[in-house]
N, C-alpha and C positions, 0 to 999 in steps of 0.2 A: 621361818620355815626351815627344812631340812631335807636333805637327800634328794634334790630336785633332779639328779642324773646320777647315773653309776658309771658315766664314762669318765676316766681321769682326764682332767684338763678341759672337760667338756664346756659348753656354753648354753646356758637357758635364757631365752628371751622373753620378755613381757611388752605388752603393746597398750597404749592408752589411745582412746578414741574420743572425739568431741561431738556432741549432737548440737547443731544450731538452736539457739534459743528462740522461742516464739513469744509474740506479744500481740496485744489486740488493739486496734484503733477503733474508738467509739466516736460516733457523729450525733451532734445534738443540734436541734433547731429550736430557738428561743426556749432552751432549757429543757427540751424533752428529746430523749434520745430516739433517733431513727434507727431502729433496730435492724431494719432491712438493708442499712448500709454498712453494718459493722464488718469489719476486716480483721481476719487472723493472719498475722504476718510472720515470717521467719527471718531472723537476723541475717543479714548478708544479702537479702534478696530485695530487689528494687520493686515498688508498687506505685500505682497511681492514686491520688486523691479522688474520692467519690465525686459524681456530679452533684450539684446543690439540689437539695429538695424543692419542689414547687409548692407554693402556698397561695390559694386564689386571692387576687386582690393585693398581693403584697410583693414586693421586690426583695429578692435574697442574692446578696452579694458576697462571696468569698467565704472561705473557712478561715476561723482566727484561733489563735491559742488561748486567749482569754474567755473566762467563763462569765464575764459580766459585759453587757452592751456599752458600759460607761468605761471599760478598760479591757479593749479588745485585744490588746498585745499584738504580736506578729500576724500577718495574714498569709494564708496559703491558697494558691490558685487551684480551682477545681480541675482535674485532669493532669496536673502537674506531677512529677515523680518524686518518690520519697524512699528512703531505706534506713534502717538503724535508728529508729526513733528512740528506742530505749534498749540498754543492754541488760535489762532485768527480765529474768525468765519469767513468763506468765504475767509480765507488767501490762499496764494499760495506758494509752496515750488518747486524749480527748480532743477533739477538734469541734469548733462551735460556730454556728451560722446564725445570723440575726435578720429579721424581716422588718421592713418599714412599709406602711400603706402606700398604695400609689396613688396618684392624683389624676384627675380628669377634668374636661370641661363640659358644660352644657352650652350650646349654641342655640339661640332662638330664632326662629324663622317666621316673619310676619305672615307668610303664606296668603299673599293677597291683600295685605295691609295697604292703606293709603298714606299713612304717616306714622311716626314714631320709631324709635330705634331701641335696641337693648344689647348690652355688652355681654360677651361670654361670662359664664358664671362658674368658678372653681369649686371642686368638691374633692374630698379625700375619702378613700374607701372605708367604709364601716363608720362613717360619721354622718349622721342624718342632718338634713339642712333644708330650708324652706326654698322653693323655687322662687326667683325673682317675680315680683309683681309685674303683670303685663303692661307694657308701654305702648303697645301698638294700637291703631285704630284703623277702622275700615269704613270710610264715608263716602257717600255718592251724592253729588247734587245734580238734580235734574233740571234743566231750563226749559221752561214752556214758551215756545215762540208761537204768538198767535197769527203770525204770518200775515200781517197787514189787515187784519179784520177789525182794526180800531181799539183793541184791548192792549194794554201793556204787558210786556213779557214778565213773568214771574218765575220763581224757583221753588223747589223743594228738596229737603236733603234727607237722605236715608242712612242712618247710623246703624251698622251692624253691631250685634252684641258678642262679645268674646265670650267662648263657651268652654275654653281650656286648651290643653295641649295634646297632640297626637304624635305618633312615632314616625308617621309618614305624612306626606302632603294631602294624601287622599284617605287617610286611615281614620279610624274611630278615637274619640276623645279617650286619653289615658290618664292624663293629669289634670287636676283642677288649678286654678290660679293660686300661686303661693302655696301649693301642696307640699308638705313635708316628705322628702325621698331620700332614698339611702341606695348605694351601690347600683346606679345605673350602668356603670361599666366596671369591669376588673382589669382593664388594659392600661397600662401606665400611659399617660399622655394622650389618651383617646379624646375625641370630640364627638359629643353626643348630639345628635340634632333632634329638636323638638319643633312642631309645626302648630301655629294657632288654628283654632277652629273657630268658625265664625257662625252666627245665626243671622242671616241677612235680613235687613228691614226693607219694607216697601214703602212707595210714595202713592198718594191718590192722585190720578190724573184729573184735572179739571174738565168741565164740559164748556166749552166756549159758545156764546150765542152771537148770532149776527143777523140782523133783519133781512128777511127774503132768502135766507139760506139754511140748509140743512147740515149740521155737523157730521162729518163722515168719519172722524178718527184722527188719532196722533201719528205722525210718521218721523223717520230718522232724517229726512232731508226735504 
């Protein structure tokens, strides 16, 4: 340059300015970018990590530095602050989240059964499994007391037929015995109740005879 001023002994100043560099933070869930969470950040400014995305039937915990579920690296808590993740203008920083399927249990209710028991059955979301075979029974024994008319007392047994499982104690049958089911809950640790449905059986009441008497019926006392 030359002749920047015509003033003898004068001074000419020049000024330099800096623009803060910007970079992008991208978020991935199980390898797929969650584009709605992408952040454009400015160097020197503090930001917060985005909330974890939801995935039905799966638990998602933490952001990680590693792009492999077997090598996650450092963890970053959702909502925690960060700044200056890279000094490269236009650079990209990736954060990764991984999901694991939730587990839940099926609890079997005999719903009026007279014997038998069943343990809770464990399930994993998105894994089909057969319900445990019914182990409840519903049996009633009726004793016929001939009330001193000379005949010996006798009994008859009514065995109800198991018809399947309902979602409520009075609801309609929804699942058959040992039915293959999947995703009965998407809540981690949930207990899902199912209730036995019964087709009740009957017994035939005998007709007693007694010389000189007319039979008038059976009573409960």
